[in-house]
N, C-alpha and C positions, 0 to 999 in steps of 0.2 A: 323283503328278501325271502326266496322260496328257501324251503327246509330241504337239506340234501336227502336223498332216499338211498338207504343204505340195504343191500342185498347181499345174502350171504350164498356162497356157489360152493356147494358141496359134491366134489367130483374128484375121484382118485386120478384118472387120467389127466396129466399135466397138460397136454394138446388140447383138450378139449377144454380144460377148466379154462385156460388162457383165452380160447375162443369166445366162450362165454362171458368173461369179463371183459373183453373187448366191444362185444356187443352192447353189454350194460354200459359202459364208458360213452360209447357213441351217442347212446340215447340219454346221456346227462346222468345217470345213476353211479353211485360208488359202490363196487363190487368188493367184498373179501373172499378170496379162496380159501377154501378148506380141503384136505385131500383124503381125510378119513373122517368116519363117524364120531370117534372119539375126539379129534381135533374141532369138529364142528360143536360138539356139545361144549367145549370151552368157551367159544365165541357166543354160543346161545345164552350162556349163563353170565355172560359178561356184559352183554347191553340187549336191547330189544332192536328187531331188524324188521324192515318193511316188506320183505319177501325173503324166501329161501327157494333156490334151485337145487334139487336133489337127485341124485344118482341113487340106485336101489343096492347095487353091488359095490359096497364099501368095506374097507379094511377097517378092523377094529369093532365098529358098531354099526350092524345092517341099517339099510336105509329105511327098511319098514318099521324098525324099531325108533329109529330117529324120529321118523313121522309121526309116530304116536306119542312121543316125549313131548315134541313142538305142540303137538293140538292139547295135551295135558296143561300146559303153561299158558298158553293164550292162542289168539285166533289169527297169526300171522299166515298171509297166504302162502301155500307151497305148491310148486311145479315141480312134478316128477319128470325126468330126464333119463330115460334108460334105454338099454338094449334089448331088454325083456319084451317080445312081441307078443307073448301069451293072452289072449282075450280074458282069462280068468285073473291074470294076474293085474291086467289095467282095472278091471272090476274091483278086485279086492283092495287094491291101493287107493282108489277114489273112496270106497266104502270106509276105509280107515282114516281119512281126512285129508287126503290130496285134493287140491282145487282143480288141479288139471293134470294130465299125461301126454308126454311128448315121446315119440318113439325115435331112437337113434337108428341110423343116421338123420339129423333134421336138417331143415330149410331155416337159413339164418333170418331171412326177412319173418316167416311165420314166428318162430320163437320170439323175435323182439315185438311182433305184434300182439303175440298173447301175454306177454310180460306187460306192456302197456295196458291191454284190456283190463287184466286182473287188477293191477294196481289203481286204474280209475274206480274200478268196482268198489276195491276195498276203501279207497279215498272217501267215495259217496257214503258207504255204511259207516264209517267213523264220524263223519259230518252229521249224519242222522242219528247216531246213537246217544242218548243221555249220558253226559261224563259225570263219572262217579268219582272222579279225583279232583280234589280242591286245591289251589295253591293260594297263600297270602305270604310275601316276603318270602323267607327260605322255609316256611313250613308247608309240607305236602301232606295232605289228609286223603286217604282211601276210605271211601265208605262202604265198599265190599269186603274189604281186608281188614277194617277197622285199625288200618296202622297208621300212625302219625310219624313223620321223620323231620327233623331239622337238621340242615347241612347233612343230608344223608344219612343221619343216625336215629335209630328208632328212639321215640320217647313213649314210655310205658304209661299209659291213662287208663284211669278207670272207666265204666261206662258211662257214669255221668259226666266226668270231665271230657271225655269224647264227645258228648251229645251236645254239650256247652260250647265247645270248640267248634265243631260243625255248624251249630246255629249262628256264632258269630261269623264265619268264614263265608257262610250263605247268604248274609247279609252285612257286607263288610262297613257301610257307612251308618246303619242304624244304631240308635242307642237303646239298649234293653235296660228297663227297669227290673228291680229284682224280682217284681211280680210277674213281668214277662218271661224272665228267665225260669223262675218257678213253674207256671203255668204251661211253659212250652217243652222243657225237659222232664218235669216231674209227672207233667199232664194230670195234675190235680189244683183244686183252688187255692190260692195263696191267702195264707189268713196271717200274714204277718211275721212270719218266722225266718227273721233276717240271719239267723245265726247258721242254718243250713246253706244258705247261698254264700255266706262268708266265708264258711270253711272250705267248700268245693271250689269257690275262685280263688282263694288263697293258695291253695294246692295247686290248681291248674296254672295260676302264674308263677310259683315256684318252679314247677316242671320245666315250663316253657324258659324262664330265667336260666334255669342251671345248664339247659341244652345250649343256649346263646347268651351267654351275660352281655354281650355288647348290643343286642337288641331288646326293644322293650313293644310287646304286642298287644298288650291291653291297657286301656287308660279308662280311670274312674271320673265320672262328671258327677261333681258332690251335687247331691239333691235331685240327680236325674236317673243315673244308672251307669252301665259300662258300654264300650264298643271297642272295636281294634283300632289302634293307633296308628 
C-alpha cells in the first residue's frame, strides 16, 4: 500500500487555493489548505509535509519569512506560486530556499507536471540518503538529534545509555557480551569490570520500562550477554 503524499497549500486567495487543491487531488495527493502564513506555521509544527506550495504575499507571516522557517526545520521541497514577476524577486526567493518559482497566472498542466517532477526527485533523494532514524517496537531513536522517544514521549538518556541503545538497535538480532558492549561503547579494552556494564544496563532498562511498563525491550541471555527482545 502506497503512502499518502501530504501537501500544504499556502495561498490567501480562496479561489486559487481551491484550484490548487483540486489539481493535487486529481493527481492522487492529499492537500491541506492554509490561508495565511500564521495558519501555515500551525500545520508545519503539527506534522511533516511532503511538499509546500507557497504564495509570497500572505497575511500574518510573509511568504519569504515562512520559506526561511521551513528550511530551518527540514528539507521539504517548496514551490513558490506568486504574482510577483520581478526577476530579482524570483532570484532572491530561489536563493533563500525555494525549489521552484511559478508566476501567476499559471498553466494547470505545467503546475501539475512541476509538482510531480519535484516529488519524484525528492523521493529519490530520500531513498539514497542514509537514514539517521531508527525504530524498534515503539522506540524511535534519532542519531542526529540524540533524541529517544517511546510512544512519542521523550526518554532522557545519558550519552553512554544512548550509545548502548543505538548499538542494540543497529543489530537487533545480535547477542552482545559485556566485553562487546564495553569495547564498542567505551572504545577501550575490556578488563573484566562487570560493574560498569551492569550499572548502565540497569539504568537503561529502568528508563525504558518506566516509559512503557507493558513492554520488555532488552533480554539477558545468561552466560552469553544481552540483546533486544
